[in-house]
ZAMILO-426553 format. One record per residue: residue number from 1; x, y, z negated of N, C-alpha, C, O in turn; residue in one letter. Coordinates in Angstrom, 2 decimals. Each point is the difference from the previous one (the first is absolute). Layout:
BEGIN
- NUM/X/Y/Z/X/Y/Z/X/Y/Z/X/Y/Z/a
...
end
This chain:
BEGIN
- 1/3.87/-3.19/-19.77/0.96/1.10/-0.17/-0.58/1.08/-0.91/0.71/0.56/-0.83/m
- 2/-1.98/-0.28/0.99/-0.64/1.01/-0.85/0.09/-0.40/-1.48/0.34/0.82/-0.85/k
- 3/-0.66/-2.06/0.56/0.04/-0.48/-1.39/1.42/0.01/-0.54/0.23/0.35/-1.16/k
- 4/0.73/-0.74/1.99/1.40/-0.02/-0.44/0.49/1.40/-0.35/0.64/0.19/-1.03/l
- 5/-0.93/0.77/1.89/0.44/1.38/-0.23/-0.66/0.58/-1.25/0.67/0.62/-0.83/f
- 6/-1.98/-0.81/0.69/-0.71/0.58/-1.14/0.47/-0.61/-1.32/0.19/0.71/-0.99/l
- 7/-0.01/-2.02/0.97/0.42/-0.67/-1.24/1.42/0.41/-0.40/0.34/-0.03/-1.18/s
- 8/0.49/0.40/2.16/1.38/0.40/-0.29/0.13/1.50/-0.28/1.09/0.47/-0.30/a
- 9/-2.20/0.28/0.40/0.04/1.42/-0.30/0.42/0.88/1.15/0.41/1.14/-0.20/g
- 10/-0.50/-1.66/1.44/0.34/0.79/1.18/-1.25/0.67/0.58/-1.10/-0.53/-0.17/y
- 11/1.24/1.67/0.83/-1.15/0.67/0.58/-0.58/-0.73/1.21/0.73/-0.50/0.85/p
- 12/-2.06/0.44/-0.81/-0.73/-0.57/1.13/-1.06/1.02/0.40/-0.82/0.40/-0.82/v
- 13/0.84/0.01/2.09/-1.01/0.94/0.48/-0.70/-0.56/1.23/0.60/-0.72/0.80/i
- 14/-1.86/1.05/-0.68/-0.80/-0.33/1.17/-0.27/1.30/0.75/-0.45/0.97/-0.61/s
- 15/0.72/-0.95/1.92/-0.11/1.25/0.75/-0.87/-0.20/1.25/-0.10/-1.11/0.53/v
- 16/-0.50/2.19/-0.08/-0.78/-0.03/1.24/-0.47/1.42/0.30/0.02/0.87/-0.87/d
- 17/-0.45/-0.65/2.10/-0.61/1.26/0.39/-1.51/-0.15/-0.04/-0.56/-0.87/0.66/t
- 18/-0.09/1.72/-1.46/-1.47/-0.02/-0.03/-0.54/0.59/1.30/0.74/0.63/0.76/k
- 19/-2.01/-0.85/-0.52/-0.65/0.54/1.18/0.27/1.51/0.12/-0.16/0.74/-0.97/k
- 20/0.55/-0.31/2.15/0.28/1.42/0.24/-1.31/0.78/-0.05/-1.02/-0.46/0.50/k
- 21/1.06/1.64/-1.10/-1.21/0.79/-0.24/0.10/1.38/0.64/1.01/0.68/-0.14/e
- 22/-2.08/-0.28/0.84/-0.09/1.38/0.49/-0.39/0.90/-1.18/-0.94/-0.31/-0.73/l
- 23/1.66/1.40/0.57/-0.26/0.92/-1.10/-0.87/1.15/0.49/0.37/0.73/0.92/i
- 24/-1.52/-0.58/-1.53/-0.96/1.03/0.39/-1.37/-0.34/-0.55/-0.15/-0.94/-0.78/g
- 25/-0.82/1.70/1.18/-1.37/-0.20/-0.51/-0.71/-1.07/0.82/-0.97/0.27/0.71/n
- 26/1.48/-1.50/-0.82/-0.55/-1.12/0.75/-0.67/-1.00/-0.93/0.32/-0.08/-1.19/f
- 27/-1.26/-0.68/1.74/-0.68/-1.03/-0.78/1.00/-1.06/-0.45/0.82/-0.46/0.78/k
- 28/-0.91/0.10/-2.05/0.80/-1.10/-0.54/-0.97/-1.09/-0.42/-0.88/0.23/-0.82/n
- 29/1.04/-1.42/1.38/-0.96/-1.08/-0.23/-0.09/-0.33/-1.48/1.00/0.01/-0.73/h
- 30/-2.22/-0.30/0.29/-0.24/-0.34/-1.39/-1.15/0.80/-0.56/-0.60/0.82/0.68/g
- 31/0.30/-1.08/-1.95/-1.13/0.65/-0.67/0.49/0.62/-1.31/0.80/-0.61/-0.72/v
- 32/-1.28/1.82/0.43/0.34/0.66/-1.26/-1.22/0.71/-0.55/-0.89/0.40/0.76/t
- 33/0.84/-0.24/-2.07/-1.12/0.70/-0.63/0.16/1.50/0.19/1.07/0.56/-0.24/w
- 34/-2.15/0.10/0.67/0.00/1.45/0.19/-1.43/0.50/0.01/-0.92/-0.75/0.34/a
- 35/0.72/2.03/-0.71/-1.35/0.56/0.00/-0.55/0.15/1.41/-1.21/-0.06/0.21/s
- 36/2.12/0.24/0.75/-0.40/0.05/1.40/1.16/-0.47/0.87/1.16/0.04/-0.41/q
- 37/-1.50/-0.48/1.61/1.02/-0.53/0.90/0.97/1.10/0.42/-0.39/1.14/0.23/a
- 38/1.67/-1.50/-0.14/1.01/0.95/0.43/-0.13/0.26/1.50/-0.30/-0.91/0.77/l
- 39/0.54/2.15/-0.37/-0.03/0.36/1.40/1.39/-0.19/0.61/0.96/0.64/-0.43/s
- 40/-0.85/-1.51/1.43/1.27/-0.29/0.65/-0.15/0.14/1.51/-1.11/0.10/0.52/v
- 41/2.25/-0.08/0.18/-0.03/0.08/1.45/-0.69/-1.22/0.60/0.13/-1.11/-0.51/n
- 42/-0.86/1.33/1.59/-0.71/-1.10/0.64/0.95/-0.98/0.67/-0.30/-1.19/0.11/a
- 43/1.47/1.69/0.34/0.98/-0.86/0.67/1.37/0.20/-0.64/0.31/1.07/-0.53/h
- 44/0.49/-2.11/0.59/1.35/0.09/-0.57/1.03/0.15/1.13/0.83/-0.88/0.23/d
- 45/-0.92/2.02/0.47/0.96/0.29/1.06/1.33/0.42/-0.61/0.05/0.76/-0.96/f
- 46/1.03/-1.27/1.54/1.33/0.26/-0.55/0.34/1.48/0.04/0.69/0.50/-0.88/k
- 47/-1.17/0.21/1.92/0.34/1.41/0.12/-0.66/0.85/-1.10/0.41/1.14/-0.22/q
- 48/-1.42/-1.68/-0.46/-0.65/0.72/-1.08/0.63/-0.28/-1.35/-0.42/0.57/-1.01/d
- 49/1.42/-1.43/0.96/0.61/-0.41/-1.27/1.16/0.92/-0.36/0.65/0.58/0.88/a
- 50/-0.38/-0.46/-2.18/1.17/0.73/-0.46/1.28/-0.80/0.29/1.08/0.57/0.08/l
- 51/-1.23/-1.85/0.07/1.13/-0.88/0.26/-0.42/-1.44/-0.22/-1.16/-0.29/-0.28/g
- 52/2.12/-0.60/0.42/-0.28/-1.41/-0.23/0.94/-0.51/-1.09/1.22/0.17/0.10/r
- 53/-1.78/-0.78/-1.12/0.79/-0.51/-1.11/0.41/-1.45/0.27/-0.80/-0.80/0.47/a
- 54/2.04/0.50/-0.79/0.53/-1.36/0.11/0.38/-0.44/-1.42/1.13/0.23/-0.43/v
- 55/-2.06/-0.85/-0.30/0.28/-0.37/-1.40/0.80/-1.32/-0.08/-0.53/-1.08/0.28/p
- 56/1.79/1.19/-0.67/0.83/-1.20/-0.19/0.04/-0.30/-1.49/0.39/0.85/-0.80/y
- 57/-0.78/-2.05/0.44/-0.14/-0.36/-1.40/1.08/-0.95/-0.50/0.51/-0.84/0.75/g
- 58/-0.19/0.99/-2.02/0.93/-0.88/-0.70/-0.69/-0.45/-1.28/-0.45/0.83/-0.79/i
- 59/0.35/-2.14/0.59/-0.62/-0.53/-1.22/1.05/-0.75/-0.81/0.59/-0.97/0.47/y
- 60/-0.37/1.42/-1.70/0.96/-0.60/-0.92/-0.72/-1.09/-0.77/-0.83/0.28/-0.87/d
- 61/1.16/-1.55/1.18/-0.71/-1.13/-0.60/0.23/-0.11/-1.50/-0.91/-0.35/-0.74/l
- 62/2.12/0.64/0.29/0.33/-0.19/-1.42/-0.72/0.99/-0.90/-0.41/-0.35/-1.11/a
- 63/0.24/1.60/1.57/-0.58/1.05/-0.85/-1.41/0.38/0.40/-0.60/0.88/-0.63/h
- 64/0.03/-1.52/1.65/-1.36/0.29/0.46/-0.15/1.48/0.32/-0.93/0.67/-0.45/h
- 65/1.88/-0.17/1.24/0.01/1.40/0.38/0.05/0.15/1.53/0.68/-0.77/0.68/e
- 66/-1.40/1.74/-0.18/-0.01/0.27/1.43/0.59/1.36/0.31/-0.12/0.95/-0.77/g
- 67/0.76/-0.88/1.92/0.58/1.25/0.50/-0.42/0.13/1.46/0.20/-0.92/0.79/y
- 68/-0.77/2.06/-0.44/-0.42/0.23/1.38/0.67/1.26/0.50/-0.07/1.06/-0.63/v
- 69/0.72/-1.18/1.77/0.68/1.13/0.63/-0.77/0.34/1.28/-0.01/-0.78/0.95/y
- 70/-0.62/1.94/-0.95/-0.82/0.39/1.14/0.82/0.71/1.06/0.34/1.17/-0.15/g
- 71/-0.02/-1.89/1.20/0.74/0.60/1.10/-0.88/0.83/0.89/-1.21/-0.23/0.09/g
- 72/1.79/1.21/0.57/-0.74/0.86/0.93/0.50/-0.17/1.43/-0.45/0.70/0.90/t
- 73/1.39/-1.63/-0.70/0.60/-0.21/1.30/-0.38/-1.40/0.52/-1.18/-0.35/-0.01/s
- 74/2.16/-0.43/0.45/-0.26/-1.31/0.58/0.37/-1.11/-0.98/0.88/0.16/-0.85/y
- 75/-1.57/-1.28/0.99/0.26/-1.17/-0.84/1.13/-0.81/0.64/-0.25/-0.93/0.77/d
- 76/1.48/1.28/-1.09/1.17/-0.62/0.61/0.79/-0.79/-1.06/-0.20/0.22/-1.19/t
- 77/1.10/-1.13/1.62/0.86/-0.69/-0.96/0.84/0.95/-0.85/0.26/-0.27/-1.17/p
- 78/0.17/1.38/1.77/0.77/0.99/-0.76/-0.84/0.59/-1.12/0.49/0.19/-1.12/e
- 79/-1.76/0.10/1.41/-0.92/0.53/-1.00/-0.21/-1.01/-1.13/0.03/0.36/-1.18/f
- 80/-0.24/-1.63/1.54/-0.24/-1.04/-1.00/1.20/-0.14/-0.94/-0.16/-0.03/-1.22/a
- 81/1.36/-0.06/1.79/1.20/-0.14/-0.83/0.24/1.26/-0.83/0.46/-0.08/-1.13/a
- 82/-0.78/1.24/1.70/0.21/1.27/-0.70/-0.84/0.06/-1.28/0.51/0.39/-1.06/y
- 83/-1.79/-0.76/1.16/-0.86/0.13/-1.18/0.36/-1.04/-1.07/-0.13/0.26/-1.19/v
- 84/0.58/-1.45/1.61/0.45/-0.98/-0.98/1.25/0.53/-0.73/0.15/-0.18/-1.20/i
- 85/0.72/0.84/1.96/1.19/0.60/-0.61/-0.38/1.13/-0.95/0.63/0.18/-1.04/a
- 86/-1.67/0.60/1.40/-0.47/1.06/-0.88/-0.53/-0.58/-1.31/0.24/0.55/-1.07/q
- 87/-0.97/-1.66/1.18/-0.51/-0.65/-1.21/1.16/-0.50/-0.87/-0.01/0.18/-1.22/w
- 88/1.00/-0.82/1.85/1.12/-0.55/-0.76/0.77/1.11/-0.72/0.46/-0.20/-1.12/w
- 89/-0.32/1.34/1.76/0.77/1.11/-0.58/-0.80/0.83/-0.99/0.57/0.88/-0.65/a
- 90/-1.86/-1.12/0.53/-0.86/0.79/-0.89/0.39/-0.26/-1.46/-0.13/-1.13/-0.47/d
- 91/0.61/2.13/-0.24/0.42/-0.22/-1.40/-1.16/-0.33/-0.93/0.22/-0.49/-1.11/p
- 92/-1.46/0.76/1.55/-1.17/-0.23/-0.85/-0.65/-1.36/0.25/-0.97/-0.35/-0.68/q
- 93/1.48/-0.41/1.63/-0.60/-1.33/0.22/0.37/-0.92/-1.15/0.98/0.25/-0.71/r
- 94/-1.75/-1.31/0.52/0.30/-0.98/-1.04/1.29/-0.74/0.32/0.27/-0.32/1.16/s
- 95/0.50/0.06/-2.18/1.29/-0.67/0.18/-0.14/-1.50/-0.19/-0.97/-0.49/-0.59/q
- 96/1.96/-0.25/1.10/0.01/-1.46/-0.08/1.24/-0.45/-0.76/0.98/0.73/-0.12/f
- 97/-1.04/-1.95/-0.39/1.13/-0.53/-0.77/1.27/-0.06/0.85/1.09/0.29/-0.48/a
- 98/-1.26/-0.67/1.74/1.13/-0.08/0.93/-0.38/0.73/1.28/-1.10/-0.18/0.52/h
- 99/2.01/1.01/0.00/-0.33/0.81/1.17/1.08/-0.08/1.08/0.22/0.96/0.74/e
- 100/0.46/-2.10/-0.65/0.96/-0.17/1.08/-0.58/-0.79/1.17/0.67/-0.20/1.01/d
- 101/-1.92/-0.25/-1.17/-0.71/-0.71/1.07/-1.43/0.52/0.07/-0.55/0.46/-1.00/k
- 102/-0.04/-0.54/2.19/-1.37/0.44/0.21/-0.68/-0.96/0.97/0.55/-0.32/1.05/l
- 103/-1.76/-0.13/-1.41/-0.79/-0.85/0.89/-1.15/0.83/0.57/-0.78/0.59/-0.75/l
- 104/0.68/-0.55/2.08/-1.07/0.72/0.68/-0.92/-1.01/0.68/0.45/-0.80/0.82/i
- 105/-1.74/0.84/-1.16/-1.02/-0.83/0.65/-0.74/0.89/0.98/-0.50/1.06/-0.38/l
- 106/0.41/-1.48/1.64/-0.66/0.84/1.00/-0.58/-0.84/1.12/0.35/-1.18/0.15/c
- 107/-1.23/1.79/0.64/-0.56/-0.67/1.17/1.07/-0.18/1.06/1.11/0.52/-0.11/d
- 108/-1.46/-1.28/1.14/0.95/-0.23/1.09/-0.14/1.03/1.11/0.79/-0.01/0.96/a
- 109/-1.77/0.90/-1.06/-0.20/1.01/1.04/0.10/1.41/-0.56/0.45/0.19/-1.13/g
- 110/-0.87/0.79/1.93/0.05/1.39/-0.43/1.41/0.54/-0.01/0.87/-0.50/0.70/g
- 111/-0.66/1.54/-1.50/1.31/0.65/-0.03/1.07/-0.90/-0.60/1.18/0.15/0.30/s
- 112/-1.58/-1.11/-1.17/0.94/-0.96/-0.57/-0.08/-1.34/0.72/0.05/-1.06/-0.62/n
- 113/-0.17/1.13/1.94/-0.13/-1.19/0.84/1.24/-0.89/-0.12/1.13/0.49/0.03/n
- 114/-1.35/-1.79/-0.16/1.13/-0.93/-0.17/0.88/-0.06/1.25/1.14/-0.46/-0.08/c
- 115/-1.65/0.91/1.22/0.78/-0.05/1.25/0.78/1.29/0.24/0.85/0.04/0.88/r
- 116/-1.13/1.02/-1.63/0.62/1.30/0.27/1.41/0.07/-0.59/0.19/-0.12/-1.21/y
- 117/0.78/0.31/2.08/1.37/0.19/-0.48/0.16/1.34/-0.70/0.84/0.14/-0.89/w
- 118/-1.66/0.85/1.29/0.08/1.31/-0.66/-0.41/-0.11/-1.47/0.58/0.68/-0.85/l
- 119/-1.57/-1.50/0.55/-0.40/-0.23/-1.39/1.16/-0.57/-0.79/0.29/0.47/-1.10/w
- 120/0.38/-1.47/1.65/1.13/-0.61/-0.70/1.14/1.01/-0.17/0.63/0.07/-1.05/k
- 121/-0.37/0.70/2.10/1.09/0.98/-0.08/-0.29/1.07/-1.04/0.90/0.40/-0.75/q
- 122/-2.15/0.07/0.69/-0.35/1.05/-0.94/0.03/-0.50/-1.44/0.40/0.73/-0.91/q
- 123/-0.83/-1.98/0.69/0.11/-0.59/-1.34/1.46/-0.13/-0.39/0.38/0.23/-1.15/v
- 124/0.45/-0.61/2.13/1.43/-0.12/-0.25/0.58/1.34/-0.45/0.71/0.07/-1.00/q
- 125/-1.01/0.99/1.76/0.61/1.30/-0.27/-0.63/0.71/-1.20/0.72/0.51/-0.87/e
- 126/-2.06/-0.48/0.82/-0.68/0.83/-1.00/-0.16/-0.68/-1.35/-0.20/0.67/-1.01/q
- 127/0.29/-2.01/0.98/-0.16/-0.71/-1.27/1.28/-0.74/-0.41/0.60/0.32/-1.02/l
- 128/-0.21/-1.30/1.83/1.14/-0.84/-0.38/1.29/0.81/-0.14/0.69/-0.08/-1.01/a
- 129/-0.38/0.86/2.04/1.24/0.78/-0.03/-0.06/1.18/-0.96/0.94/0.24/-0.76/d
- 130/-2.05/0.49/0.79/-0.10/1.22/-0.81/0.01/-0.29/-1.49/0.58/0.76/-0.78/q
- 131/-1.24/-1.86/0.36/-0.12/-0.27/-1.43/0.83/-1.20/-0.45/0.03/-0.32/-1.19/f
- 132/0.63/-0.34/2.12/0.85/-1.13/-0.36/-0.76/-1.20/-0.54/0.46/-0.66/-0.93/g
- 133/-1.64/0.38/1.51/-0.82/-1.11/-0.46/-0.21/-1.02/1.11/0.07/0.34/1.18/i
- 134/-0.32/-1.58/-1.55/-0.37/-1.04/0.95/-1.52/0.03/0.17/-0.74/-0.05/-0.98/e
- 135/0.29/0.14/2.23/-1.43/0.11/0.27/-0.46/-1.26/0.71/0.38/-0.26/1.15/v
- 136/-1.20/-0.52/-1.82/-0.58/-1.20/0.59/-1.39/0.36/0.52/-0.81/0.55/-0.73/l
- 137/0.54/-0.86/1.99/-1.28/0.33/0.63/-0.71/-1.30/0.37/0.57/-0.85/0.68/i
- 138/-1.81/0.71/-1.13/-0.83/-1.15/0.33/-1.26/0.50/0.70/-0.80/0.73/-0.58/c
- 139/0.64/-1.12/1.85/-1.15/0.42/0.79/-1.12/-1.03/-0.09/0.24/-1.21/0.04/h
- 140/-1.48/1.71/-0.16/-1.16/-0.88/0.14/-0.27/-0.20/1.48/-0.09/0.98/0.74/y
- 141/-0.03/-2.23/-0.26/-0.23/-0.21/1.43/-1.36/0.53/0.44/-0.86/0.28/-0.83/p
- 142/0.69/-0.14/2.12/-1.25/0.50/0.57/-1.18/-0.83/-0.51/0.02/-1.23/0.03/t
- 143/-1.06/1.92/-0.49/-1.19/-0.67/-0.51/0.05/-0.28/-1.49/-0.99/-0.45/-0.57/g
- 144/2.13/0.69/-0.07/0.15/-0.29/-1.43/0.18/1.26/-0.83/0.27/-0.09/-1.20/a
- 145/-0.42/1.26/1.81/0.27/1.24/-0.72/-1.00/0.27/-1.12/0.26/0.83/-0.87/s
- 146/-1.41/-1.53/0.88/-0.97/0.21/-1.08/0.54/-0.46/-1.35/-0.56/0.34/-1.04/k
- 147/1.63/-1.13/1.06/0.62/-0.42/-1.25/1.08/0.98/-0.47/0.59/-0.18/-1.07/w
- 148/-0.35/1.21/1.85/0.95/1.04/-0.42/-0.63/0.76/-1.17/-1.06/0.59/0.18/n
- 149/1.67/-0.60/-1.37/-0.64/0.56/-1.19/-0.51/1.42/0.15/-1.01/0.35/-0.62/p
- 150/1.68/0.48/1.41/-0.40/1.40/0.11/-1.40/0.16/0.57/-0.68/0.99/-0.29/i
- 151/0.24/-1.94/1.11/-1.29/0.12/0.66/-1.15/0.02/-1.00/-0.89/0.85/0.09/e
- 152/0.89/-1.80/-1.04/-1.13/-0.08/-0.93/0.26/0.67/-1.34/-0.95/0.28/-0.73/h
- 153/2.21/-0.02/0.39/0.29/0.62/-1.29/0.13/1.52/0.07/-0.13/0.68/-1.02/r
- 154/0.38/-0.15/2.21/0.16/1.46/0.13/-0.91/0.59/1.07/-0.84/0.84/-0.30/l
- 155/1.01/-1.28/1.54/-0.73/0.64/1.11/-1.52/-0.12/-0.15/-0.72/0.96/0.25/f
- 156/0.24/-2.13/-0.64/-1.45/-0.17/-0.14/-0.56/0.90/-1.09/-1.13/0.48/0.12/s
- 157/1.91/-0.25/-1.19/-0.45/0.86/-1.08/-0.04/1.47/0.43/-0.90/0.74/-0.39/q
- 158/1.88/-0.33/1.21/-0.01/1.37/0.53/-1.21/0.22/0.89/-0.67/1.03/-0.08/i
- 159/0.39/-2.00/0.94/-1.15/0.12/0.91/-1.31/0.10/-0.77/-0.89/0.76/0.39/s
- 160/0.77/-1.50/-1.48/-1.21/0.07/-0.83/-0.11/1.36/-0.68/-1.11/0.52/-0.15/r
- 161/2.23/0.06/-0.25/-0.02/1.25/-0.74/-0.42/1.18/0.88/-0.69/0.90/-0.47/n
- 162/1.10/-0.91/1.75/-0.37/1.14/0.85/-1.14/-0.33/0.97/-0.28/0.77/0.92/w
- 163/-0.38/-1.89/-1.12/-1.11/-0.38/0.88/-1.09/1.06/0.00/-0.44/0.46/-1.05/a
- 164/0.01/-0.07/2.24/-1.07/0.97/0.15/0.41/1.44/-0.19/-0.84/0.90/0.07/g
- 165/2.14/-0.65/-0.31/0.47/1.37/-0.22/0.93/0.42/1.15/1.00/-0.68/0.26/r
- 166/-1.30/1.77/0.42/0.88/0.43/1.10/1.37/0.43/-0.50/0.12/0.66/-1.04/p
- 167/0.90/-1.03/1.78/1.38/0.37/-0.34/0.29/1.33/0.70/0.60/0.03/1.07/l
- 168/-1.03/1.05/-1.69/-0.01/1.31/0.65/1.38/0.61/0.15/0.25/0.73/0.96/q
- 169/0.65/-1.00/-1.90/1.36/0.52/0.06/0.97/-1.09/-0.44/-0.42/-1.01/-0.56/t
- 170/1.71/1.22/0.81/1.00/-0.96/-0.46/0.01/-0.06/-1.53/0.13/-1.08/-0.57/f
- 171/-0.26/2.24/-0.09/-0.03/0.01/-1.46/-1.20/-0.77/-0.53/0.10/-0.70/-1.01/d
- 172/-1.22/0.83/1.69/-1.20/-0.74/-0.39/0.24/-1.50/0.07/-0.35/-0.74/-0.92/c
- 173/0.96/0.29/2.00/0.32/-1.42/0.16/0.93/-0.49/-1.10/-0.22/-1.06/-0.59/m
- 174/1.28/1.85/0.30/0.97/-0.39/-1.02/-0.65/-0.07/-1.38/0.32/-0.88/-0.79/l
- 175/-1.24/1.81/0.50/-0.67/-0.01/-1.31/-0.89/-1.22/-0.16/-0.07/-0.57/-1.08/n
- 176/-0.62/0.16/2.14/-0.80/-1.22/-0.08/0.89/-1.20/-0.30/-0.36/-0.88/-0.78/y
- 177/1.51/0.84/1.41/0.93/-1.12/-0.22/0.50/0.02/-1.44/0.04/-1.04/-0.65/i
- 178/0.36/2.22/0.17/0.55/0.11/-1.36/-1.01/-0.38/-1.08/0.39/-0.47/-1.07/r
- 179/-1.66/0.67/1.33/-1.03/-0.28/-1.00/-0.60/-1.39/0.17/-1.06/-0.30/-0.56/h
- 180/1.72/-0.54/1.32/-0.44/-1.38/0.14/0.47/-0.82/-1.20/1.20/-0.08/-0.27/t
- 181/-2.14/-0.51/-0.45/0.33/-0.83/-1.16/-0.86/-1.26/0.03/-0.99/-0.08/0.73/t
- 182/1.38/-0.90/-1.54/-0.78/-1.23/-0.16/-0.05/-0.36/-1.48/0.72/0.58/-0.81/t
- 183/-1.58/-1.53/0.47/-0.11/-0.45/-1.38/1.26/-0.71/-0.47/0.25/-0.12/-1.20/q
- 184/0.55/-0.36/2.15/1.24/-0.70/-0.36/1.17/0.97/-0.17/1.12/-0.44/-0.26/t
- 185/-1.36/1.75/0.40/1.03/0.99/-0.31/0.85/0.45/1.16/1.13/0.45/-0.21/g
- 186/-1.63/-0.55/1.43/0.75/0.46/1.17/0.27/1.50/-0.09/-0.90/0.78/-0.33/l
- 187/2.14/-0.38/0.61/0.38/1.40/0.09/0.57/0.26/1.39/0.76/-0.81/0.53/k
- 188/-1.14/1.94/0.06/0.42/0.30/1.37/0.56/1.42/0.08/-0.59/0.94/-0.53/v
- 189/1.72/-0.81/1.19/0.58/1.30/0.30/-0.08/0.23/1.50/0.06/-0.95/0.78/k
- 190/-0.19/2.20/-0.37/-0.09/0.32/1.43/0.83/1.23/0.31/0.01/0.97/-0.76/a
- 191/0.70/-1.02/1.88/0.89/1.08/0.42/-0.16/0.24/1.49/-0.16/-0.95/0.77/t
- 192/0.21/2.19/-0.36/-0.06/0.33/1.42/1.41/0.01/0.59/0.92/0.55/-0.59/l
- 193/-0.76/-1.18/1.75/1.28/-0.02/0.70/-0.18/0.81/1.28/-0.38/-0.54/1.04/v
- 194/0.65/1.84/-1.12/-0.19/0.90/1.14/1.30/0.09/0.79/0.71/1.01/-0.04/d
- 195/-0.42/-2.07/0.75/1.26/-0.10/0.75/-0.29/-0.75/1.30/-0.80/-0.93/0.02/r
- 196/1.47/1.33/1.04/-0.23/-0.62/1.32/0.93/-1.21/0.16/1.21/0.10/-0.22/v
- 197/-1.80/-1.24/0.61/0.78/-1.20/0.29/-0.16/-0.33/1.49/-1.11/-0.09/0.52/f
- 198/2.24/-0.07/0.13/0.03/-0.17/1.45/-0.44/-1.40/0.41/0.43/-1.00/-0.59/e
- 199/-1.29/0.93/1.60/-0.42/-1.30/0.55/0.99/-0.48/1.05/0.73/0.80/0.60/k
- 200/-0.70/-2.10/-0.38/0.76/-0.58/1.11/1.49/-0.11/-0.21/0.73/-0.18/0.98/g
- 201/-0.24/0.29/-2.20/1.44/-0.14/-0.25/0.44/-1.43/0.27/-0.70/-0.95/-0.35/r
- 202/1.85/0.79/0.97/0.54/-1.31/0.34/1.26/-0.29/-0.83/0.71/0.90/-0.43/k
- 203/-0.47/-2.19/0.23/1.19/-0.44/-0.72/0.91/-0.72/0.99/-0.43/-0.96/0.65/v
- 204/1.66/1.41/-0.53/0.93/-0.60/0.95/0.49/-1.36/-0.49/-0.14/-0.33/-1.18/t
- 205/0.70/-0.44/2.09/0.55/-1.30/-0.36/1.12/0.15/-1.02/0.13/-0.81/-0.91/l
- 206/0.67/1.85/1.06/1.08/0.26/-0.95/-0.55/0.26/-1.40/0.54/-0.48/-0.99/e
- 207/-1.64/1.25/0.91/-0.62/0.29/-1.29/-0.62/-1.26/-0.61/0.04/-0.19/-1.22/e
- 208/-0.59/-0.68/2.06/-0.56/-1.26/-0.50/1.10/-0.87/-0.60/-0.17/-0.56/-1.08/r
- 209/1.27/0.46/1.79/1.10/-0.84/-0.47/0.65/0.54/-1.28/0.64/-0.74/-0.74/n
- 210/-0.82/2.05/0.50/0.60/0.61/-1.18/-0.82/-0.21/-1.26/0.45/0.31/-1.10/a
- 211/-1.66/-0.84/1.24/-0.86/-0.21/-1.17/0.54/-1.14/-0.86/0.52/-0.99/0.52/l
- 212/-0.66/1.14/-1.81/0.37/-1.07/-0.93/-1.26/-0.83/-0.27/-0.56/0.03/-1.10/s
- 213/0.14/-0.76/2.12/-1.27/-0.72/0.00/0.23/-1.48/-0.23/0.78/-0.64/0.71/l
- 214/-1.47/0.09/-1.70/0.08/-1.43/-0.30/-1.41/-0.57/0.07/-0.86/0.36/-0.81/v
- 215/0.63/-1.24/1.77/-1.32/-0.61/0.14/-0.09/-1.24/-0.88/0.95/-0.77/-0.11/r
- 216/-2.10/0.58/-0.53/-0.20/-1.15/-0.85/-0.32/-1.23/0.85/-0.54/0.14/1.10/r
- 217/0.86/-1.33/-1.58/-0.20/-1.21/0.80/-1.47/-0.31/0.28/-0.32/-0.58/1.04/p
- 218/-0.58/0.98/-1.95/-1.42/-0.26/0.21/-0.63/1.21/0.69/0.05/1.11/-0.53/i
- 219/-0.64/-1.33/1.71/-0.64/1.08/0.77/0.92/1.22/0.11/-0.35/1.08/-0.49/c
- 220/1.51/-1.23/1.13/1.01/1.08/0.01/-0.46/1.29/0.67/0.54/1.06/-0.31/p
- 221/-1.51/-1.12/1.21/-0.49/1.22/0.63/-0.86/0.82/-0.96/-0.16/1.21/0.19/n
- 222/-0.38/-1.85/-1.21/-0.88/0.68/-0.95/0.68/0.25/-1.35/-0.50/0.79/-0.80/w
- 223/1.61/-1.46/0.55/0.66/0.10/-1.30/1.49/0.25/0.19/0.71/-0.83/0.56/n
- 224/-0.24/1.98/-1.02/1.40/0.34/0.19/0.43/1.02/-1.05/-0.83/0.65/-0.64/y
- 225/2.14/-0.52/0.48/0.55/0.93/-0.99/0.96/0.95/0.69/0.73/-0.38/0.91/m
- 226/-0.74/1.63/-1.36/0.95/1.01/0.44/0.86/0.39/-1.20/-0.52/0.45/-1.02/l
- 227/1.83/-0.64/1.16/0.92/0.28/-1.09/0.74/1.30/0.25/0.23/0.37/1.15/k
- 228/0.14/0.32/-2.21/0.77/1.25/0.19/1.32/-0.29/0.69/0.72/-0.92/-0.40/p
- 229/-0.39/1.69/1.43/1.16/-0.33/0.82/1.32/0.25/-0.69/0.99/-0.67/0.32/r
- 230/-0.93/1.61/-1.25/1.27/0.24/-0.67/0.33/-1.09/-1.00/1.11/-0.03/-0.54/y
- 231/-2.07/-0.89/0.27/0.27/-1.12/-0.90/0.09/-1.33/0.77/0.14/-1.06/-0.60/l
- 232/-0.22/1.14/1.93/-0.10/-1.22/0.80/1.33/-0.67/0.22/0.04/-1.10/0.57/s
- 233/1.01/1.69/-0.98/1.31/-0.66/0.07/0.77/0.26/1.25/1.11/-0.51/0.16/g
end
């Protein structure tokens, strides 16, 4: 599916939530060159932090570009769908030859869990319905997420860039992300999402039945499409 979409000029993105980070003067694993060792807190107690960052990443396979949205609330399906919608609506993102379909590659767990009805509902409302596009979602099964492109093309590069440097403020974290580059020309944008997302939201049976959900014949629990409802006939 990835090859088919890319060859036809359709957008393909790989998404995931990076490891959540406590923001403050805490030790960050890794080594960096410095005239002397940085002084950091001996313990990483949550009460000593300015907050906790939830970095949700989007990697654009066609343009080799990364987008990271640093949440300050909870890693929920609503948050995941919201930041993908923010990326899609960004007038400065790279454009594609065709933009009536979108392929999302993601893990089977986390906020974009293949079992979460809230994830499907939020993709339906915030992407398919809002922008009038067909969204095909392909989940990597448990144990196979290392093949998700975002892991080695974006997240690993960010971790290398800020290794050994404390993430003292949210702006500091965002700047490290923005200055992540590679010899192959990776470009990364970072934005703070200072908005509260509610945990524990449920989707009713009526809301489930209202989804324009089409499961694919191969591994239907991991591969499905959400179509815009006003075009569903």
